[in-house]
N, C-alpha and C positions, 0 to 999 in steps of 0.2 A: 504494500500500500504506500502511496506517495501523496503527501498533502502539499499542495502548491502554496507558496508564500505570497505575500502581497506584491503587486506590481511596482509599488513605490520603492525607489532605491534610497536607502538611508545615506544621508550626506555625512561627511567626516565630522562636522561640528555637532551633529546630533548623536554621535557615539558617546555613551555614558562612561565616564571615568570616575571611579570611587575616590580618587585622590585629587579631584577638581582638575581644572584646566580643560583643554580640548585638543583634538588631534590636529596636526599640521596638514592642511589640505594639499600642500606641495610634496608631501612624502611619497616615495615611490610606490608603496603599497596602496595608498589612497588613489593615486593617479592610475595605477594598474587596474584597480577594481572598477574605476569609472570607464575604462576602455572596453570592457567586456559586456556584451548584450545579454545580461543575465535572464531577463524575462523571455527572450526568444529561445535561449538555450533550455530554460526550464520547461517551456511548452513541448519541446522535443523530448526532453528527459523524462517527463511525466508519462509518456506513452509506454515506457518500459515497465511500468508497474501496474498493479491492479487498482481499480478505482477505490476511493475512500469508503464507499458504501459496502464493499465486500469484507471490510474488517481487516485485521492483521496488524502487525507492528508497523509503525510509521518509519519510512526510510529517511536517511540523512538527506538534507537539501542538496540540490545540484551545486549551489554556491559553496557550500562547505566541502563537498567532495572535490570539485574541480579546483577550488581555491587551494586546498591542501596539496593537491598534486602539482599545481603550478609553483607553490612555495618550495616543494621538495626538489623539483627539477631546477629551479632557479638557484637554490643554495647547494644542491648536490649532497643532501644529507640522507640518512637512513630513515626508515619509517618511525622508529622510536624518537630519534633526534628531531624529526619534523614536528611531531606532536609536542615535544618539550619546548621547542622554539615558539610554537603557536601559543602555548600556555603562558609563556613569559613575555610575549610581545603584544601590546594592544593594537598595533598597526596590522599585524598578521591576523588578529582576531576580527578586525574590521574587514579584512580581505575575505575571510571565509563567511562573512555575513552575520556575525554575532551583534546583537543590539548594544552590548556594553561589555566592559572588561570583566572577566571571571578568572579566578585562580585555579579552578578545576580544569583538567583536560577536557576539551570538547568532545572527544571520542577516543576509543581505544586504538592503539597503533596497528592492531591486526586488521582494522577496517581499511587500511590503505590498499591492501591487496584486493579487497572487494571493490574499491573505487576504480582501480585499474581494470578489473574485469568488467565492471558495469559500463564504464566509459571506454568502450572499445575503440579500435583505430578508426572505424567508420564514423562514429559520433564525434571523435576529436577532429577528424579531417573536415567534417561539416562545420564544426565550431570555428576552425581556422579559416574556412571559406567565408563564413559570416563576418568575422572580424576584418578580413581583408576587404571585402566588398563594402562594409560600413565605412572603412577609411576612404575608399575610392569615392563613395557618395558624398562624404564630407568635403573632399577636395574638389569635386565637381560643383558643389554648391558655393564654395568660396571662390571659384574661378569665374569671374564675370566676363572675361574676354572670350573664353571658350567654354560655353555651357556644357558641351559634350565631354569635356575633359579628356579622359583616356590615359592609358599608361604610357610611360616613356617621355611625356612632355613634348611630343612632336605632333604636328598637325597631321590629320588623317590624309592618306594618299588615295586618290581616286583615279581609276583608269580613264584616260582620255577617250572621248567618243569622237572619232574622226569623221564618221558618216552622219548624215542627217536622217537616215532611216531609223526605224524602231530597232533598238538593240536590247539585249538582256541587261538586267540590273547590274551596275558596275560593282566591282569588288572593292570594299574599303579596307585599307591597311593602315595600321597605326601602332606605334610602340614596338618594343623589341622583346623577344622571348628568349631567355637563357635556359639551356638544357644541359644536364650532366647527371652522372650517377656515381654513387659511392657505396661503401660497405660499412655497416654498423657492427663492429665485432662484438661477439658475445663473451661473457666472462667465463671462459673455460680454459683449462690447461692445454698447452700445445699438444695435439693428439699424435701419437705414434701407434702403429699396429701392436707393438709389444706391450705398451702401457695400457691400451684399451683391453687387450685380452687378459692381462693380469687383473685389471679392475673387474672385468666380467667374471673371472674365476672367483675372486673374493666375494662378490655379491651372490654367486651361485652357492658358495659354501654357507653363507648366511641364510639363504633360503632353505638349504638342506637342514640346517640346525633348527629352523622354525618348524619344518614338517616333522622332524624327529622328536621335538619336545613333548608332544602328547603321549609318546610311547617310551619315554625315558624310564629305564628300569625293567621294561617288559621285553625289549629287543635291543640287540647290540647296535651301536652307532656305526654307520657305514664308513669305510675308510676313504678319505678324499686325498690323502698325501699332500695336505696344504702346506706343511712346513717344507717339504722337499720341493714343491712347486715354487714356493716363495724364494728359496735359496737359488734355484735355477734362474729365476727372473733377476735377482740382485747380482748374480755373477756377470750378467751382460750389461745391465744398466750402470754398474759401478765402474765399468771400463771407460777410460777417457775417450777412446775412439774405437768403437766396435765395428769391425768390417761387415760387409753384407752377408757373408757366409755365416757368421756367428748370430747375427740378428735373425736370419732365416731359420737357423737351428732352434733359437729360442722361441720363435713364433710356432714352429711345429710342436715343440714340447708343450706350450701352453694350450694349443688346440687339442692335444691328446688329453691333457688334464681336464679341460672343459668338456670334452666328449664323455669322459668317465663320469663327471658330475651330472651331466644331463641324463645319462642312463640311470644313475642313482635316483634322480628326481622322478623319472618315469615309474620306478618301482615304488617309491614312497607315495606317489600320487594315487596308486591303487588302493592304499590303505588309509591315507589321509587326504581329504579333499583340499584342493587349492584355495578354497574359500577361507581357510584359516590364515592365509597370508594377508598382510596389509595391502592397501591399494598401491603403495609405493613399491613393495616387493613384487607384486604381480605385474605392474607396469615394467619394472626392470627385467623381469623374466621374459616378457614378450620382446623387449628391445634387444636383449642378449641373444635370443634365438635368431633374430635377423642379423645381428652383428656377426655371429659365428658363421652364418651362411655366406655373408659377404667375404669374411676373412678366408674361409675355405676356398671360395672361388678364386680370390686373388692369389692365395698360396699355391693352388693347383696350376693356375695359368701363368705364374711368375710375373705378375703385374701389380701395379699400385692404383689402378683405376677401376671403378665400378659405379654403376648407376645408383643414385640416392645414397651415397656413402654416409654411414653413421660415424661421426667424429666425437660424440659425447653420449654416454649412456643416460646421464641425468637430463640432457637436453637433446633428444634424438632429432628434433626438427632442424638443428643447425647443420648447415652444409658448407663445404669449402668453396670459397669464391676466389677464383684466380684473377687478380688485378694487375699483376706485373709491375708493382711498385718496387722501388729500390729497397725501401725499408722492410716491406713485408710482401713478397710475391704472391702469397696465398693468405687470405683472411677468412675467418670463420664467423659467420653471422648472416644477417639479412642484407640483401642488396636493395637499395632504394634509388629510383629515378626521380629526380627533383627538377622542377621548373621554377624560375624566378622572374618576376616582373616588378620593376621599380623597387627592388630590394625585398619584396615579400616572397617567401618560399612556399611551395606546395609540393606535396608528395604525389606524384603521378602514378607510381607503381611501387609496391613493396612485395618482395618475394624472398623466400629462403633458398630457392634454387637459383643457380646462376642463369641469367638471361641476357640477351643482346639488347642493350639500351637503345640502339639505333632504331629498333622497331617501335619505340614509344613516341617518336617524333610526330607522326601524323595524328595520333590520338591527343597529344598535348596541344597541337595547333588547333584541332577542332574544339577541344575544351576551352582554349583561349577565345575562340569565336563565340561560344555559348556564354562565356562570362561577360565579355565586353561588347559583343555585337559586331565585331569586325575582326579581320585577320591581322596578325602582326606584320609590321613592315619588314622585319628581319628576324631570323632565328640564328642565335649564336650558340654553336656547339662544336665539339671536337670532331676528329676525323671519323670516329665510329658512326656518327650520324650521317655521313656523306655517302650513303648508299645510292645505287641507281634509282631505286623506287622513290627515295626521299628527294633526290634531285629533280626528278620528273614531277613529283607532287608539288614541290615548292615553285618550280618554274611555271606550272600550269596556273597557279594562284598568284603569280607575280611576287612571291616572297623571296627575299634574298637570303640564301643560306651561306653562313660564314665559311670562308676557305677559298682557295684558288678556283677559278672557273676552269671548266674542262676545255682542252685545246690550247693552242699557243696564242697568247694575247698579242694584240697589235703593238707596234713599237711605241706609239704614243700613249698607250693605256697601261704600260707596265708600272710606271711610277704611281699612277692612281690606284691600281690594284694593290700594290704593296702598302700604300698608305691606309687603304681600307682594311687590309688584313691586320695591320698593326693596331688600328683603332678597335677592331672587333676583338682581338686578343686582349687588349687592355680592358675593354668592357666586360669580357667574359671572366676576368679575374674576380669579379664580384661573387659569382657562385662558388668559385674555389675558396674564396675567403669565408663564405658562409659555412662551408664544410669545415674549414679550419676552426672557425669560431665555435661550432657545435661540438667538435671533438676535443678541443682544448678547454672549453669553459663549461659546457653544459652536459658532458658525459656521453656524447654521441660516439666517442671513441671506445667506450666499454659499456655495453648494456648489461646491467647487473640483474635485471629481471630474469627469471628462470623459465617461465611458461611461454608458450608461443604467442598467445594472445596478449599477455601483459607486456612482453617484450615489444610487440608492435605498438602497443599503447604508449610505452615509454618513448619510442622513437617519434611518434606523432606529437607527444607532449613537448619534446625538445624543439621540434620545428615550430610549434605554437609559441613557446616561450621566446624563441629568437625573434619571431615576428612582433610579439608584444614589446620586447626590449627595444626593437628598432623604433616602434611608435613612441615609446617613452623618451628616447634620445631626440627624436624630432620634436616632440612636445617641449622638451627642455630648451632646445634651440629657439623655438618660437617664443617661449616666455622670456628668454634672455634677450632676444632681439627687440621685443616689446619694451622691456625695461630700459634698454639702451636708447630706444627712440623717445622714451618718456623723459629721461634725465638729460638728454643731449641739449635741448633748448635751454634748460636751467643752467647747465654748466657754461654754455656759450654766453649767456647773459652775465653771469658772475665774472667771466673772463673779461668781457668788455668793460664792466664797471671797474 
């Protein structure tokens, strides 16, 4: 059950403080709370719950749930530290929608996981879209010279109609669309075949102990040779540089120990149902069976490649993403395709399997047209997006795709083309900087959530926080410029006197 709050937004000076005084309206948390359309988000959030007439426990408000998640991603704290910070800070309590300061925690830290599950990636992506479009509408209202506004700050380009006969509707083009992709690494240890098999063997031994526990004293415990298997694993891992032959021998040994454990599990399952296992142990058993199948296939074929390769037992959804970077040629996490317009980032696609980001160009361009009502003037992307289909698609719509044109340019156009390429490369640095900002400051470089859905929610939250932070910076610049314009005539008068 969800009970909707009043549509009226509490202003900072109305927030109750038991020690007198009032909140500073220019505080970052107050300004951040005023940038978010809470009533619009609450209307969408209330659809996820049963109506009030059906009874049940009342859910936490959307402002408290989303506000707590934004505070956590902005500060980079854990669930417990986030609740403690909110309890100690009146500005954060105003951010989550409390009417006054309270010394008790507003909710239990364990609810943070439920917030991430309830506010999934689709809901957060929609919230991000509402905030961006609300900013664009505000800019259009403030722009008296160009009521249509539009991204990029450039005038709309319209195809010239050279004939006087009836022609189809011209294609409008305005603004620039930046496209790129990156990987959001998950918080897992660097996977190797030998370490994964050793972890799988230890978890199987734990499951065997759980199945044998009800029959302790009635039947002997099966032999698993766990100490011998552990020593065989440490003999290889403690070597400074183990060659391929020794590693392959160790993998074969661990596979045989695991095969013995699986046979023991089949025998124990006949007398003890698997329902005695916890949900975590049962999930690990299913993942280990698929992991062993993949490792046997690679061991038999003498290869290190397999479809949907499992690199973590606790997070089986994580896949290796080959990026070819100098620092990390292979990363393990979700791959996201991001578009950026006027500094605002959107996640166009998020997948755990590796995909070709060049295939997302046409979808991103069509989504741009649905949002703004016209096509972009130019698309700035790297070489992976310059496929034959994308070149033909952009040429048919009159959109300039960054990069050198096909064929040999004319002698008089070489200088112009090089200047345009340098300008496009300089403007495309904005999306690269956005990735660097997210990975260095907001935790995009290490996703600490463990579930597939909550990990995607954390990624969407970080993109949302970066967009809100940019709006706060722009708001600060506007306030500073207004203050300078206000005090400049006074200072000039004093100087003349």
